[in-house]
N, C-alpha and C positions, 0 to 999 in steps of 0.2 A: 503493500500499500503506500503511496505517493503522498498524498496530501488529503487531510479531512476537513472539509468544510461542512458547518452546519447552517442549514437554511429554514426559515420559517415557513410553514406550508400556507400558500396563499390563494391557491386556486383548486379546481377539481381534478386536475392531471396529478398535481402533487399530494392532494389527498388520497387519490386511488392508489398512488405510490406508497403512501404510508401505510394504507389498510394491506396492500398485497405484499409488503417487504416479508413478513414472516413467511408467507407460503413459499418463497423462494429459500429464505434462510434455513427452515426446518424441511424443505422437500426431503422425502425418503425417510422421515422419522415416523415409526408406528405410534408415536405417543402425540403428535401434533394433530390437532382437529381445527381446521381453518374455519374462521367465522364466514358468516354469510356477508358478502361484500356490502350490500345496501343496507343491512342493518348495523354495520359497525361504520358505514359513513354518518347514517342517523344518529348515532350515538354523539357525534361532535357537530351535528347541525342545530342551531338556535332555534330554528323553525320546527324540529321535529323532536327535541329533545327538552321537555320542559326543566329540567333540572338545570339548562343553561341560562335560564331567565335570570338566576342570582348568582351566576359562576361565569368566569371567563377560562376558556381553555384555549391553549396554544399548543399546536403541533409542530414537531421540529424533525428534519431529517438530516442524517448525516450523509454525506456525499463524499466520493472519492471519483473526482472527475464526474462523469454522468451516472456513475453507479451509486446508488443506494447501498449503504453499509450499515444503517442504524436507524433507529426511530425512537422518540420519546414524546409523551404528552405532559404539559404542566396545566394542572386545574387550580385555580383559586376560587373559592366560595365567597363572595363578597358578604352574604348574609351571616355566614358563620362567623367570619371575621369580625363583622360588627358587633354580633352577639356576645362573643369571647374578648371582644377588643385585643385582637390579636392579628396578626399579618401573615398567618399559615399559608401554604401552598403544598400541594401533593402532587405526585408524577405517577405515571403508569404508562402502560403500552410501551414498555422500555424493552427493545431487542435490538442486538448488535452482532455483528461478527466479531469473532475472538481477537480483539485488539484493543487493548487497554487506551491507546489513543482516541479511538472511536467514543468508547464508554465516557473518558472524561469529558471529551468535546460537548457530547450530549448533555452531560449532567451540569457542566458549565452554563451552557445554554439556558437550563433551567433555572 
């Protein structure tokens, strides 16, 4: 791997790459069950997921040139933070090739 760049998902093409990445990463694994693409995309849609009415989600892709090598989602619940007077953030949908630089770059983005 030469260079790792992390980009924020902005459009539908990148969103689909975010959802499809684990399918390529875990191809051949008997233990991986891929999600339904439309359902996974709906999870991050403000119009389709009522949980996002009071939360913000940002999706990030780690890229090596034009190849996706990792992904992560950052989610902040505004209402939970207001109630608890905190500034908490959670992450999920973390998948990465076996390279510490990729993992570090993704967590730095979050």
